N, C-alpha and C positions, 0 to 999 in steps of 0.2 A: 841302705834298699828303703825304698820310700810308699808307704801307700797313706795317701788322701794328707794331704800335706796340709791340710789347709786348719788351723789353728783355732782351738776351741775359743767362744767368746767367754764362756765363764771362768771360773777363776778355778786354784787348782786344789779341788775337794778329794776327799776319801774315794766319793762316790765319780768321779769324773776318773781320777785315776784308774777307777777298775775296772770302767769300760774299759779305759787304753789299755788295760792289759791285759782283757778277754781277748776284746779284736787283737792283738800282739799273738796272741796266743793263737790262737786260730792260722793266723798267716805261717806261725813256725808248728803248723803240725799237736801244739798238747793241750792236752786237756785242761781245761780252768776251772775246771769245774770245782763248789769248796774250796777254792783259794783262798788263803786265810793274809789280811794283812797284818803284815807285822809290823813298819813305821812309816810315819807320816812327818819327810822334814824337807830338806832340800828335795827328795826321792820321793818316793812311792815305792815298801817293798813289799812284795806278795810271795806267798811263800804257796808252791804247787804243791797238789794233794794226792795228786796222777802221780808226781815223779817229785824226785829229792832235787828241785829247781828255784832259786827264786829268783821272781820278773823285777829287773828293776826299772820303772816309770819319771824320767827328769821329769821335771814345770814345765819347760818350752823349747821348740826348739833350737834356740839358740844358746843350750847347752849339747847340742851333736860336736863341737868339738871335741867336749869334756869327755861326752862319752862312748868319740873314739880311741883318746888319753886313756881313760880307764879298758878298752879291753888291748889299747896297745902293753901297757903295763903288766897287764895280768898274764900274757901268753910271758913277756918279759921273763920275769917271779917263775913260769912255770917252766921255763927255759931251764933257767939257773938250780930250781931245785930251792928257793927261797920260801919259807912257810907263808904263803897266801893265798888268799881267793882266787878259786878258778872258774875262769870265762867257760862256758859248754861252747865244746870247739865245731861242733861238727853244725852248728847255727851259723849263718849269715847272722849280722850284729854289728853296730848295733842299725835295729827295722827305727824306721821314722814313722812314725802313723797316729794321724791326725795331729801334726804338728809337736810328736813328746817323743824325743829318744826313748830309746827301750832294749834294755840287755838282758840276759837270760846267764843265771848265774849257779855251778852246782851247791848244793846246799850243805853248810858246815854244820854236822850233825855235832850239838853241842854237848861238854864232857860235863862234869858235876862240880864246878870249879868255875868261877871268873878270872880273867889274866892277873896278874900284878903290878903291881909299879915297877917293881926289879924289871922283870919279863917286858913292860914296854919299853922300858930305859936299856935294856938287851938289843932288843928287836929292830932300836933305833940307831942302836949303834950301827949296829951290821949294816941297816941299807944304808947309813949313811954312805957305808965303803965301797960301796958298789962302785960298778963303772956302767955309764949305756952302753950298750949298744947301738954298733954305728944303725943307721933306719932311725929309731926311735930318737924323736922332735917331740922337747917335752916345752911346755915357755916358763918365765922367770914365774915365780910366786907375785901374786897382785892382792893386796890384801882388800882393792877396791871392785874388784870387779863385777863383785855379784850384787853391791849395793844400791844402784838407782833403780837395778830393779826391783829389788827385794823394798827400794822406798815409794814407789811409783804404784806397786800392783796393791800394798799390804793395803786392809780395812784398818787404821788407823786414822786421831784424829789429825787436823790440816796442821794443826800446831805442832803435833811430833812431826810430821813432815816437815814443816821447816827446821826445826827445832836439829833435827838430826843430816839434813840437808849441810843445815851449818857445821855441824862436828864433823860431818862430811868432809868438806873442805880444811879444817883446824887438822882434822888427824892428815891427813895427802902436804899439808905444810911440813908437821911435825916426819912422816912419814922420807922424806924428799931428803929434812940434816940426816940421814943416819946414817952411819958409815961402818959397813962387817971388813970382820979384817979375816973371817974364817973362809974357804975355800968354797968352791959351787961344789953339790953335788945332789942327787934322786935327794927327793924331799917328796914327806907322805907329803904337808901342807893339811894335813886334820886331827894332827895325831894324840886323840886322846884315846883314854886306856878303852873306851866304848866301841874304838874299830879296831879293837887286839879281843877276838875268840878264842877259847880250849877247846880243840874237839874232843871226839868223845877215846882219841889216842892218846890224849893232855898232851898238844902240841897246841902253842898258843901261833894265833894267826891272823894274820893282819889282813885288814878288809878295807874296802871302801876307797877309793882311788881316783875320786872325781876330780879331787886338787893336789892331785898328784903333778913336780914341776921339777924342772933343777933347778938349783937357787940355794943360798945361806943354809946350814942346819936350826940357824938360831929360830928357824917360824915351825918347828919341831920339835924344838924345848918350850918354844912360849908354851904354849896350851895345859901343861901339868904345870910349868911355875906359875901360873896364872889361878887358876883352881885352888893350887897350893895356897898361896904366897895374898891373895886376893877373893877368891870366896872361900877357902877355907874346906874344901870339899875335900884333899888328904888329912891324914894324923902325919903329924912330922915324920913319923915313921915310915909311911908308907911312899914320902917325896923322899925319904933320905935314901932308901932302897933305885930311887928311882936314879936319884945322882950320881950313889956308887957305882951304880950299873951300867948307868952314860956314861958319864967321867964327866959331866961341868953341869954346875948348878946357875941356870940363868940368869936368878936375882942378881947375881956379880956383874954381870957387865950392864956399863952405862948408858942402853940402848933400851933395857927393860921397862922401864913405863912408858915409851911410846909405843911396845909391843901391847905392853899388859891392856892402854885404852884401846887401841886396833884390836885384842879378839875379845874385848866388852862388848864393845861396837856393832864385831860382829853375831855376839854369842845374841844379841839382841836381835838386830835385824835376821837372824837364821829364824828365831822363836816368832816374832811379831805374823810371821806368813801365813800361818796357822791359829789366829787368832780365831777365825768364826768358826774353827773344828770344838773346841769345848770352855767352859768357862773358865775352867783349872789352865789353862795356857792363858785364857784374856788375864787372869790376876798374873798369871808373874810376871807377863810382858810390860804391864803395867809396873812390878816392881822393878823391873829394870830398868825401865825409861826413866820411872824416878831416882833412881841412882845414875844414870851419867849425866842427869841436870847435874848432878851435886856430884867431883869428883872424889870428895876428902867425904861423901859418906859410908858408911858399913853397906858392905855388898850381902845380904841375908838372900842372895838367889840362893832358885833347887835347882838340881839338873833334870833334864828334859830331856 
């Protein structure tokens, strides 16, 4: 459903996202007063105060196919009883509001703990064993699909832009040489532990289906493997729990280093979209782009 599909000329800031969220809520008949921005990343997420609903605003109309995928995946997982985020079923969605796809999700009331890496490994193992239903068409995993948009739109120095495009071409060549031996299946596409929430019933619930695809399971193992082996964001014990639960350590695969470079590149371009939001984000972007320029440098990156 489209509502004034003319795209804003402004950058995608928290202020613009809030304006789109308010317009979408008016179309959906929801009260947006006192809505709270809970995350600004690839999308802006707002928690409504009036009802237990989260409103998800994407950056532009080119993300509409992904929003449709999110809705379809959520409905499939709900039908299977899989522990995952649920779209609000009695609303027509996604909406297209001022050039931004908007979706509405049931709020997950969090419990008193965070998800563990063992739970992430178990959830991914179960997900990868599922069979897609007839009629649910998913794309292949494409580590390059958002990169040009990010690079062209981000408020970064021109020499960074030149470097990132050169690295993009190098990574594309390396990606073309990868050979997978695993069968394809449902893949989350952004499988870090922050995309697993523990609800008030102490259940680990999978969220964020924007990158969901049909491809090799290595793409889901890549995230946690890089966070541990390259960035040191988990303890050895946490990573061992993940490996035990899933049954495989991607670090042992010949293609790990290529996937590491792809993941670090993606993490940097994801962050640079928000360098104008605050100084902390700008500083972290500079830390990451400096590391990309030196492949052997330590990655003292900070989670964002």
